[in-house]
C-alpha positions as CSV (number, residue, x, y, z in Angstrom):
1,X,146.6,-41.7,15.0
2,X,147.9,-43.6,18.0
3,X,151.0,-42.6,19.9
4,X,152.8,-45.8,18.9
5,X,152.0,-45.3,15.2
6,X,153.4,-41.8,15.4
7,X,156.5,-43.0,17.1
8,X,157.2,-45.6,14.4
9,X,157.0,-42.8,11.8
10,X,159.6,-40.5,13.4
11,X,162.3,-43.0,14.3
12,X,164.2,-45.3,11.9
13,X,166.1,-47.6,14.2
14,X,168.1,-48.9,11.3
15,X,169.9,-45.6,11.2
16,X,170.2,-45.2,15.0
17,X,173.8,-45.5,16.0
18,X,173.1,-45.1,19.7
19,X,171.0,-47.3,21.9
20,X,168.7,-46.1,24.8
21,X,167.7,-47.9,28.0
22,X,164.4,-46.6,29.5
23,X,164.3,-47.1,33.3
24,X,161.6,-46.7,35.9
25,X,160.9,-47.5,39.5
26,X,157.4,-48.4,40.5
27,X,155.1,-49.2,43.4
28,X,151.4,-49.6,42.8
29,X,151.3,-47.7,39.5
30,X,148.5,-49.7,37.8
31,X,146.9,-46.5,36.5
32,X,150.0,-45.4,34.7
33,X,152.1,-48.4,33.8
34,X,150.7,-49.3,30.4
35,X,150.6,-45.8,29.0
36,X,154.1,-45.3,30.4
37,X,155.5,-48.4,28.7
38,X,153.8,-47.5,25.4
39,X,155.2,-44.0,25.5
40,X,158.7,-45.5,25.7
41,X,158.4,-47.7,22.6
42,X,161.3,-45.8,21.1
43,X,163.8,-47.3,23.6
44,X,165.8,-50.4,22.9
45,X,165.0,-51.8,26.3
46,X,162.7,-50.9,29.2
47,X,163.6,-51.9,32.7
48,X,161.1,-51.7,35.6
49,X,162.4,-51.9,39.1
50,X,159.3,-52.6,41.3
51,X,159.1,-52.4,45.1
52,X,156.7,-55.4,45.4
53,X,153.6,-53.7,44.2
54,X,150.3,-55.0,45.8
55,X,148.1,-53.9,42.9
56,X,148.1,-55.0,39.2
57,X,151.3,-53.1,38.2
58,X,153.3,-56.2,37.5
59,X,150.5,-58.1,35.8
60,X,150.0,-55.2,33.4
61,X,153.7,-54.7,32.8
62,X,154.1,-58.4,31.9
63,X,151.9,-57.9,28.9
64,X,154.8,-56.0,27.3
65,X,158.4,-56.8,26.3
66,X,160.0,-55.3,29.4
67,X,162.4,-56.4,32.0
68,X,160.9,-56.5,35.5
69,X,163.0,-56.7,38.6
70,X,161.4,-56.7,42.1
71,X,163.6,-55.2,44.8
72,X,163.1,-53.9,48.3
73,X,162.8,-50.1,48.4
74,X,165.3,-48.4,50.6
75,X,165.2,-44.8,49.2
76,X,164.8,-43.2,45.9
77,X,168.5,-42.7,45.1
78,X,169.4,-46.2,46.0
79,X,166.6,-47.7,43.9
80,X,167.3,-45.5,40.9
81,X,171.1,-46.1,41.0
82,X,170.4,-49.9,41.1
83,X,168.2,-49.5,38.0
84,X,171.0,-47.7,36.2
85,X,173.3,-50.5,37.0
86,X,171.0,-52.9,35.2
87,X,170.9,-50.9,31.9
88,X,172.6,-52.5,28.9
89,X,173.2,-49.2,27.1
90,X,175.1,-46.1,27.9
91,X,172.2,-43.7,27.2
92,X,169.4,-43.7,29.8
93,X,166.0,-42.1,30.2
94,X,164.6,-42.0,33.7
95,X,161.1,-40.6,33.8
96,X,158.6,-40.8,36.6
97,X,155.4,-42.6,35.8
98,X,153.2,-39.5,36.3
99,X,155.2,-37.6,33.7
100,X,153.7,-37.4,30.3
101,X,156.2,-37.7,27.4
102,X,155.0,-36.0,24.2
103,X,156.0,-37.2,20.7
104,X,157.9,-33.9,20.2
105,X,160.0,-34.6,23.3
106,X,160.7,-38.1,22.1
107,X,162.0,-36.8,18.8
108,X,164.2,-34.3,20.6
109,X,165.6,-37.0,22.9
110,X,166.5,-39.2,19.9
111,X,168.0,-36.3,18.0
112,X,170.1,-35.3,21.0
113,X,171.5,-38.8,21.5
114,X,172.3,-39.1,17.8
115,X,174.1,-35.8,17.7
116,X,177.9,-35.8,17.5
117,X,179.2,-35.3,20.1
118,X,176.3,-35.1,22.5
119,X,176.6,-33.7,26.0
120,X,176.4,-36.2,28.8
121,X,173.1,-35.1,30.5
122,X,170.0,-33.0,29.7
123,X,167.5,-31.2,31.9
124,X,163.9,-31.2,31.0
125,X,161.4,-28.6,32.3
126,X,158.3,-30.0,34.0
127,X,154.9,-28.4,33.8
128,X,153.2,-29.1,37.2
129,X,149.5,-29.9,37.3
130,X,147.5,-30.0,40.5
131,X,143.8,-30.4,41.1
132,X,143.2,-30.0,37.4
133,X,145.1,-26.7,37.2
134,X,148.4,-25.8,35.7
135,X,150.5,-24.5,38.5
136,X,152.7,-21.6,37.3
137,X,154.2,-20.5,40.6
138,X,154.4,-22.0,44.1
139,X,158.1,-22.9,43.5
140,X,157.4,-24.9,40.4
141,X,158.2,-22.2,37.9
142,X,161.8,-23.4,37.8
143,X,161.1,-27.1,38.0
144,X,163.6,-28.9,35.9
145,X,165.2,-32.4,36.2
146,X,167.7,-34.5,34.4
147,X,165.8,-37.2,32.5
148,X,168.3,-38.1,29.8
149,X,171.9,-38.9,30.6
150,X,174.9,-41.1,29.9
151,X,175.2,-43.6,32.8
152,X,179.0,-43.5,32.7
153,X,179.0,-39.9,33.8
154,X,176.0,-39.6,36.0
155,X,174.4,-41.1,39.1
156,X,171.9,-40.1,41.7
157,X,173.2,-38.1,44.6
158,X,172.3,-40.4,47.5
159,X,169.5,-38.3,48.9
160,X,166.5,-40.3,50.3
161,X,164.0,-37.9,48.8
162,X,164.2,-35.2,46.0
163,X,167.1,-37.1,44.6
164,X,168.9,-35.5,41.6
165,X,171.6,-36.5,39.1
166,X,175.2,-35.5,40.1
167,X,177.8,-35.2,37.4
168,X,181.0,-33.2,36.6
169,X,179.9,-32.8,33.0
170,X,177.9,-29.9,31.5
171,X,174.2,-30.4,31.6
172,X,172.2,-29.3,28.5
173,X,168.5,-28.2,28.3
174,X,165.9,-29.8,26.1
175,X,163.4,-27.4,24.5
176,X,160.2,-29.5,25.0
177,X,158.7,-29.8,28.5
178,X,157.0,-32.7,30.4
179,X,153.5,-32.6,31.8
180,X,153.8,-33.6,35.4
181,X,150.5,-35.1,36.5
182,X,151.4,-35.8,40.1
183,X,147.8,-35.2,41.4
184,X,145.5,-38.2,41.5
185,X,143.5,-37.1,44.5
186,X,144.1,-35.0,47.6
187,X,144.5,-38.1,49.7
188,X,147.0,-39.7,47.3
189,X,149.1,-36.5,47.1
190,X,149.1,-36.2,50.9
191,X,150.1,-39.9,51.2
192,X,153.0,-39.3,48.8
193,X,154.3,-36.3,50.9
194,X,153.9,-38.4,54.0
195,X,156.1,-41.1,52.5
196,X,158.7,-38.4,51.7
197,X,158.5,-37.2,55.3
198,X,159.2,-40.8,56.6
199,X,162.2,-41.2,54.3
200,X,163.6,-37.8,55.3
201,X,163.0,-38.5,59.0
202,X,165.0,-41.8,58.7
203,X,167.9,-39.9,56.9
204,X,168.0,-37.3,59.8
205,X,167.9,-40.1,62.4
206,X,170.9,-41.7,60.7
207,X,172.7,-38.4,61.0
208,X,171.9,-38.2,64.7
209,X,169.8,-35.0,64.3
210,X,167.4,-34.5,67.3
211,X,164.3,-32.4,66.7
212,X,163.6,-29.3,68.8
213,X,161.2,-26.3,68.8
214,X,163.1,-24.8,65.9
215,X,162.2,-27.8,63.8
216,X,158.6,-28.0,64.9
217,X,157.7,-24.3,64.7
218,X,160.0,-22.4,62.4
219,X,160.7,-25.0,59.7
220,X,157.0,-25.6,58.7
221,X,156.3,-21.9,59.0
222,X,159.2,-21.0,56.8
223,X,158.2,-23.7,54.2
224,X,154.7,-22.2,53.9
225,X,156.0,-18.6,53.7
226,X,158.6,-19.5,51.1
227,X,156.2,-21.3,48.8
228,X,153.2,-19.0,49.2
229,X,154.9,-15.6,49.3
230,X,158.5,-15.8,48.2
231,X,157.7,-18.2,45.4
232,X,154.4,-16.5,44.5
233,X,152.1,-19.3,45.4
234,X,149.3,-16.8,46.1
235,X,149.2,-16.2,42.3
236,X,148.0,-19.8,41.8
237,X,144.9,-19.1,43.8
238,X,143.4,-21.6,46.2
239,X,145.5,-24.4,44.7
240,X,148.7,-22.4,45.6
241,X,147.5,-22.1,49.2
242,X,146.7,-25.8,49.4
243,X,150.1,-26.8,48.0
244,X,151.9,-24.5,50.4
245,X,150.0,-25.7,53.4
246,X,150.3,-29.4,52.6
247,X,154.1,-29.1,52.0
248,X,154.5,-27.1,55.2
249,X,152.5,-29.8,57.1
250,X,154.7,-32.5,55.6
251,X,157.8,-30.7,57.1
252,X,156.0,-30.8,60.5
253,X,155.3,-34.5,60.1
254,X,158.9,-35.2,59.2
255,X,160.0,-34.0,62.7
256,X,157.2,-35.7,64.5
257,X,158.3,-38.9,62.9
258,X,161.9,-38.2,63.8
259,X,160.9,-37.4,67.4
260,X,159.0,-40.7,67.6
261,X,162.1,-42.6,66.4
262,X,164.0,-41.2,69.4
263,X,161.2,-41.9,71.8
264,X,161.4,-45.6,70.7
265,X,165.0,-45.9,71.8
266,X,165.2,-43.5,74.8
């Protein structure tokens, strides 16, 4: 039985009093875009905000009944808040393309939105997978994110990286988890963290933060120690060590990039 067939069986839209906009931001996501769109067939509209992908992301997305907007990427909060502003409906889902949405989670989302009265935002726990292994520790044991919310009460907090929903409302918790398949290859994962480092360096530069030995020596060391020991990364085996090391190195690169920015203007 296909995913879409299953979805048609569990949702009767004629009895659906609420409408959902499914949003996503993309850049070079040709490997995920079609399965992502298909998994969101329960939504009343799907909006893709793309940062001028150079692969087949747009061509593949155009095969489906979706709205595609191409817009320059500034940072994650800015891009996601723009996508929210384009949604026709109050209720929004905002999943990453490397997050796998199960039929059970879809049914729970629809049931929550149909409840009377619903809360205004819901966290979803994410199961992190890396190098083919489910990571149970390394800081990911408490990995939750708001993925369902009412746009009138929620927005992203303005952070360039690791953006999150801010709201004055109570946040609920859905029972079913997401599979977070962020690892395509080691080079791809390292490239993703390098992108995060660049965005964080720009944010620090705008705040007039100048790097020093504390940033170069202590911050990367602390990041490794925190993930590998304090967050029990050693219990994830070699994968836990690799994750902790790569994340610590990305902190170091953040301050190298920040230092280079000041070198260019001094």
